[in-house]
Phi, psi and omega in degrees: 000325180289330178296322183292321183294319182287319181292320174302303181305318181295321180293319181294314177302317178299314170305318178297325183285324186284334186281355182285163189298128172283160179289158178290161185268001172228162173211164183267141172235135185248141190227137169284130181278345178281302187263340178081006179271156176287140182232163181277172179293325181294319176293325180300316183290331181289320185225070182296339182279352184244008176239156173222160190233136178237158177264133176244149182265143175275155184245000000 
């Protein structure tokens, strides 16, 4: 009886985890126009005139 209960709870937990929202298929990538290196979002906010953002797709 315990095994049946554990299997049922495990199945319910699995369904709940899979039902959560999936990640989007794209994300933003930021690059410095001066240096050419990739920068973080916070660095982009500090100097928006010298950085640009492109959309990338997830694989």
